[in-house]
C-alpha positions in Angstrom: 10.7 -26.9 -13.1 7.6 -25.8 -11.3 6.4 -22.2 -11.2 3.4 -21.5 -8.9 1.6 -18.2 -8.5 0.1 -17.2 -5.1 -2.5 -14.5 -5.5 -3.9 -12.2 -2.9 -7.1 -10.6 -4.3 -7.4 -8.1 -1.4 -4.2 -6.4 -2.5 -4.1 -7.7 -6.1 -0.6 -9.0 -5.3 1.0 -12.0 -7.0 4.0 -13.8 -5.6 5.7 -16.9 -6.8 7.6 -20.1 -5.9 10.0 -21.7 -8.4 10.9 -25.3 -7.7 13.7 -27.3 -9.3 15.7 -30.3 -8.2 14.3 -30.2 -4.6 15.1 -26.5 -4.1 12.7 -23.6 -4.1 13.1 -19.8 -4.5 10.3 -17.4 -3.6 9.7 -14.2 -5.5 8.1 -11.1 -3.8 6.5 -13.0 -0.9 3.5 -11.7 1.0 3.6 -11.0 4.8 2.5 -14.5 5.7 5.2 -17.0 4.8 3.2 -20.1 5.7 1.8 -20.7 2.2 5.4 -20.9 0.8 6.5 -23.3 3.5 3.5 -25.5 2.8 4.1 -25.5 -1.0 7.7 -26.4 -0.6 6.9 -29.2 1.8 4.2 -30.5 -0.6 6.9 -30.8 -3.3 9.5 -32.1 -0.9 11.7 -29.1 -1.5 13.7 -26.7 0.6 13.5 -22.9 0.3 17.0 -21.7 -0.5 16.3 -18.2 -1.7 14.0 -15.2 -1.7 14.1 -12.5 -4.4 12.8 -9.0 -3.8 12.3 -7.2 -7.1 12.2 -3.9 -5.2 11.1 -2.5 -1.8 7.3 -2.8 -2.2 5.1 0.2 -1.3 1.7 -1.5 -1.1 2.3 -4.6 1.0 4.8 -5.9 3.6 7.1 -8.8 2.4 8.1 -11.8 4.6 11.6 -12.0 3.0 13.4 -11.4 6.3 11.2 -13.9 8.3 11.7 -16.6 5.6 15.5 -16.0 5.9 15.4 -16.2 9.7 13.3 -19.4 9.6 14.8 -21.3 6.8 18.3 -19.8 6.3 17.3 -18.9 2.7 19.5 -16.2 1.0 17.7 -13.0 0.3 18.6 -11.5 -3.2 18.0 -7.8 -4.0 19.6 -5.1 -6.0 22.5 -3.4 -4.3 20.8 -0.1 -5.2 18.0 -0.9 -2.7 20.3 -0.2 0.3 18.7 -3.0 2.2 19.7 -3.2 5.9 18.8 -6.9 6.2 21.2 -9.7 5.4 21.2 -10.2 1.6 23.2 -10.9 -1.5 23.4 -8.3 -4.3 21.5 -9.4 -7.4 22.0 -7.1 -10.3 22.4 -7.0 -14.1 23.9 -10.3 -15.3 24.0 -12.0 -11.8 22.8 -15.5 -11.9 21.3 -17.9 -9.4 21.7 -21.6 -10.3 18.6 -23.6 -9.3 19.4 -27.1 -10.4 19.7 -27.0 -14.2 17.8 -23.7 -14.3 19.3 -20.2 -14.2 17.6 -17.1 -12.8 19.3 -14.0 -14.3 18.9 -10.5 -12.9 18.0 -7.6 -15.1 18.1 -4.0 -13.6 14.9 -2.4 -14.9 14.6 1.0 -13.1 11.3 2.9 -13.8 8.8 2.0 -11.2 11.6 2.5 -8.6 15.3 3.2 -9.1 16.2 -0.2 -7.6 13.7 -2.4 -9.6 14.9 -5.7 -11.1 13.3 -8.4 -13.2 14.3 -12.1 -13.1 14.7 -13.9 -16.4 14.4 -17.7 -16.3 16.7 -19.7 -18.5 15.7 -23.4 -18.7 17.7 -26.6 -19.0 18.1 -26.1 -22.8 19.4 -22.6 -22.4 16.2 -21.0 -23.6 14.8 -17.8 -22.1 11.3 -19.0 -21.0 9.9 -16.8 -18.3 10.2 -13.3 -16.7 9.3 -12.4 -13.2 8.7 -8.7 -13.9 7.9 -7.3 -10.4 6.3 -3.9 -10.7 8.1 -3.1 -14.0 5.8 -4.8 -16.5 2.2 -5.8 -15.8 -0.4 -7.4 -18.1 -1.5 -4.3 -20.0 0.5 -1.8 -18.1 3.9 -0.8 -16.6 4.6 0.3 -13.0 3.7 3.9 -12.0 6.8 6.1 -11.6 5.7 8.4 -8.8 6.1 6.4 -5.6 9.8 7.1 -4.9 9.9 10.9 -4.9 10.3 11.1 -1.1 11.2 7.6 0.2 13.6 4.8 -0.2 17.4 4.5 -0.4 17.3 6.4 -3.7 14.8 9.1 -4.3 13.9 10.2 -7.9 11.4 12.5 -9.6 8.6 10.7 -11.4 9.7 12.2 -14.7 13.2 10.8 -14.3 11.8 7.4 -13.4 9.4 7.5 -16.4 12.4 8.1 -18.6 14.2 5.2 -17.1 11.1 3.0 -17.6 11.1 4.0 -21.3 14.7 2.7 -21.6 14.1 -0.4 -19.4 11.2 -1.5 -21.6 12.7 -0.6 -25.0 16.3 -1.8 -24.4 15.6 -4.8 -22.2 12.1 -6.2 -21.9 10.9 -5.6 -25.5 14.0 -7.4 -26.9 13.1 -10.7 -25.2 11.7 -13.6 -27.2 7.9 -13.2 -27.9 7.1 -16.5 -26.2 8.7 -15.5 -22.8 5.9 -15.8 -20.2 5.5 -12.7 -18.1 4.7 -13.1 -14.3 4.0 -9.7 -12.8 3.7 -8.8 -9.1 0.2 -7.3 -9.4 -3.1 -7.7 -11.1 -6.2 -5.5 -11.6 -7.1 -3.4 -8.6 -3.6 -2.7 -7.6 -2.6 1.0 -7.1 0.8 0.3 -8.6 -0.5 0.9 -12.1 -3.5 2.4 -13.9 -4.5 0.0 -16.7 -4.0 -3.6 -15.7 -5.7 -6.5 -17.4 -7.8 -9.0 -15.5 -5.3 -11.7 -16.7 -2.6 -12.6 -14.2 0.2 -13.6 -16.6 1.0 -12.9 -20.2 3.8 -13.2 -22.8 6.2 -10.6 -24.2 4.6 -11.0 -27.6 1.1 -10.3 -26.3 2.4 -7.2 -24.4 4.1 -5.9 -27.5 0.7 -6.1 -29.3 -1.6 -4.9 -26.6 0.1 -3.0 -23.8 -0.4 0.7 -24.3 3.0 1.5 -22.8 4.9 -0.7 -25.2 3.5 0.9 -28.3 5.4 3.1 -30.7 6.0 6.5 -29.1 8.9 8.8 -28.4 10.3 9.3 -24.9 8.6 12.6 -24.3 5.2 11.1 -25.2 5.9 8.1 -23.0 6.8 10.3 -20.0 3.7 12.4 -20.4 1.5 9.3 -20.7 3.0 7.5 -17.8 2.9 10.5 -15.4 -0.7 11.4 -15.9 -3.9 9.8 -14.5 -2.2 7.5 -12.0 -4.3 6.3 -9.0 -4.2 8.0 -5.7 -1.3 7.2 -3.3 -2.4 5.9 0.1 -0.6 7.3 3.2 1.0 4.0 4.0 3.0 3.6 0.8 6.1 5.4 1.9 6.0 3.6 5.3 5.9 0.2 3.6 8.9 1.0 1.4 11.0 1.9 4.4 9.8 -1.2 6.4 10.5 -3.5 3.5 13.9 -2.0 3.2 14.8 -3.0 6.7 12.6 -6.1 6.9 9.4 -6.6 9.0 9.1 -8.5 12.3 7.9 -12.1 12.2 4.1 -12.2 11.6 3.0 -14.6 14.4 5.0 -12.8 17.1 3.9 -9.4 16.0 0.2 -10.4 16.0 0.6 -12.1 19.4 1.8 -8.8 20.9 -1.5 -7.0 20.1 -3.5 -6.5 23.3 -7.0 -8.2 23.2 -9.6 -6.2 25.2 -12.9 -7.3 26.7 -16.1 -6.3 24.8 -17.4 -3.0 26.2 -14.0 -1.9 27.5 -13.5 1.8 28.1 -11.2 3.0 25.4 -8.6 5.7 25.8 -9.9 9.1 24.7 -8.3 10.6 21.6 -7.2 7.2 20.1 -8.8 6.5 16.7 -11.3 3.5 16.6 -11.6 1.5 13.4 -14.8 -0.6 13.3 -14.6 -3.2 10.6 -18.2 -4.5 10.7 -20.7 -4.2 7.8 -22.2 -0.7 7.8 -25.7 -2.0 8.7 -24.3 -3.4 12.0 -22.2 -0.3 12.6 -25.2 2.0 12.1 -27.1 0.1 14.8 -24.5 0.9 17.4 -20.8 1.7 17.7 -18.3 3.5 19.8 -18.7 7.3 19.6 -16.5 8.7 16.8 -15.5 5.3 15.4 -14.5 5.1 11.7 -16.3 2.4 9.7 -13.8 0.7 7.5 -15.6 -2.5 6.5 -13.7 -5.7 6.4 -15.2 -6.8 3.1 -13.7 -4.9 0.1 -10.3 -3.3 -0.1 -9.9 -3.0 3.7 -6.1 -2.9 3.7 -6.0 -0.1 1.1 -8.5 2.1 2.9 -7.0 1.4 6.3 -3.7 2.6 4.9 -5.4 5.6 3.2 -7.4 6.8 6.1 -5.1 6.0 9.1 -1.6 7.5 9.0 1.5 5.4 9.5 2.5 5.3 13.2 -1.0 6.5 14.2 -2.3 4.3 17.1 -5.8 2.9 16.8 -8.2 0.4 18.2 -9.5 -2.4 16.0 -13.1 -3.6 16.4 -14.8 -6.5 14.7 -18.1 -8.4 14.7 -16.8 -11.7 16.3 -13.6 -13.6 17.0 -13.3 -15.0 13.5 -13.7 -11.5 11.9 -11.3 -10.0 14.4 -8.6 -12.6 13.5 -9.1 -11.8 9.8 -8.9 -8.1 10.4 -5.7 -8.3 12.4 -4.0 -10.4 9.6 -5.2 -8.0 7.0 -3.9 -5.0 8.9 -0.6 -6.8 9.2 -0.4 -7.1 5.4 0.5 -3.4 5.3 2.5 -3.5 8.6 -0.1 -1.7 10.7 -0.5 -4.4 13.3 2.3 -2.7 15.2 0.1 0.3 15.9 -3.0 -1.5 17.1 -3.5 -0.3 20.7 -6.1 -2.9 21.3 -8.4 -5.4 19.5 -11.9 -6.2 20.6 -15.3 -7.6 19.7 -18.0 -4.9 19.1 -20.4 -4.0 21.8 -23.9 -3.9 20.2 -25.2 -1.7 22.9 -22.5 0.8 22.0 -22.8 4.6 22.4 -23.7 6.0 19.0 -26.2 5.1 16.2 -26.7 6.4 12.7 -30.2 7.1 11.2 -31.0 6.3 7.5 -31.5 9.0 5.0 -35.1 10.0 4.1 -34.8 9.2 0.4 -38.2 10.8 -0.5 -37.2 14.1 1.1 -33.7 14.0 -0.5 -35.1 13.3 -4.0 -37.8 16.0 -3.6 -35.5 18.7 -2.0 -31.9 18.0 -2.8 -31.1 21.7 -2.3 -31.7 21.2 1.4 -28.6 19.1 1.7 -24.8 19.6 1.4 -23.6 16.8 -0.9 -20.1 15.5 -0.6 -18.5 13.3 -3.3 -15.9 11.0 -1.8 -14.8 9.2 -4.9 -11.3 9.3 -6.3 -10.2 12.2 -8.5 -10.1 10.1 -11.7 -13.8 9.2 -11.0 -14.7 12.8 -10.2 -13.0 14.1 -13.3 -14.9 11.6 -15.4 -18.2 13.2 -14.4 -20.1 14.4 -11.3 -23.2 12.6 -10.2 -24.6 15.7 -8.5 -23.7 19.1 -10.0 -23.3 21.0 -6.7 -21.2 18.4 -4.8 -18.3 19.3 -2.6 -15.5 17.1 -3.9 -13.4 15.6 -1.2 -12.0 12.1 -2.0 -11.9 9.8 1.1 -8.1 9.7 1.4 -8.2 13.5 1.8 -11.2 13.8 4.1 -9.6 13.9 7.5 -7.4 16.7 6.4 -10.2 18.8 4.7 -13.0 18.6 7.3 -12.7 22.3 7.9 -14.0 22.9 4.3 -17.4 21.3 5.0 -20.2 23.8 5.6 -22.5 23.3 8.7 -25.6 25.1 7.7 -27.4 22.1 6.2 -27.7 18.3 6.7 -24.9 16.5 4.9 -25.3 13.6 2.4 -22.1 11.7 1.5 -21.8 9.5 -1.6 -19.2 7.5 -3.5 -19.7 5.0 -6.3 -21.2 2.1 -4.5 -21.3 2.7 -0.8 -18.1 1.5 0.8 -16.3 4.8 0.9 -19.3 6.8 1.8 -19.9 4.7 4.9 -16.4 5.5 6.0 -16.7 9.2 5.1 -20.0 9.5 7.0 -18.4 8.2 10.2 -15.4 10.6 9.9 -17.6 13.6 9.2 -20.1 12.8 12.0 -17.3 12.6 14.5 -16.1 16.1 13.4 -19.6 17.7 13.3 -21.6 16.1 16.0 -24.3 18.7 15.8 -24.9 18.4 12.1 -27.0 15.5 10.7 -24.8 13.4 8.4 -26.3 10.7 6.1 -24.9 8.1 3.7 -26.5 7.7 0.3 -24.9 4.2 0.3 -25.7 2.0 -2.7 -28.8 4.1 -3.6 -26.2 6.2 -5.5 -26.5 3.7 -8.3 -29.8 5.4 -9.3 -27.7 8.4 -10.4 -24.8 6.6 -11.9 
């Protein structure tokens, strides 16, 4: 048996291929199915199945495309309410893969329809667990993503109680040497305390995972429902799209209009400029939002741009544009790109740098806006008089920003503040807006 992990650092997403006796099953695939096809071909195997551990909130899965291309059976819990062709895969159900068995375990908690897959080898030994978003290395899945979306909706407290039972009654009773393969690693917004390691064992998690330590159900619920990361706008949209299945990637990308550099863009449509902020500041379309391609582009695109909101996508060159389009497609946003184009460096608007000497000497002359996430803000302000507006909330709280002083925006390292500056400058064209950028590290 071969188990191979595919890892997407941009979304901290892990998917898997299991190969046995010339047959392959893919678990929680990413939007682009090609790596799974290539891996199966490399091992002279045929993809016969795709397992979805739940309808994912943070990325779009290629389960439907793989089924349409290869004829592979899609397996998912009946509780998911999937509208794509599938076979129910719930507690005790088994997929035979050569001499290996893949056994379903219903493990509600992260979502009401979550499952884990237990691998039973040729000798009948329980050897591995594909834990989806139920169990991570050092963490368990957050319980607050299904309060308003999905086939089954549930309050976070109820799901946290279900997670307590799923971990105690099922996962923690497995042999200590069972290898744990989760769907996410550090940086994912599906948990709050993930280890840098991308796989573990049940024994290690029993020793080191805070959520598996001795505590009663009430304490567990309180622990799990506090201090979770922010929830981007796109999460509910992705749950629903994964529940029905996304269109094929290549065809969806091919449908995006490509515009000539310097094209006149339709007024009132959001423009997302993915270039590094130094290039953006030298010249960009008026009112464009600077979401740089380096960094967590998918997360911030889906946090700033609402689902179904049309937008133009701008990049530095053809290569960067191709990357930006594929990364937007990871969260299903390629369907709302009104046009894609290369940046015009003689564009309409420029941004001036902050006079650091003046800012340091007279900080009271400026309105400071802290765009970090709430967990960072709650850990301590960098400037005592900051107006606190995390980047995901900014477009909805612009009316709170005073206009009597120049504005200085900061985050923790410069990515979010660049985006925030562009958003605020578009809203307040007559007020100087500056980005503290990575100079903020002097105050960290």
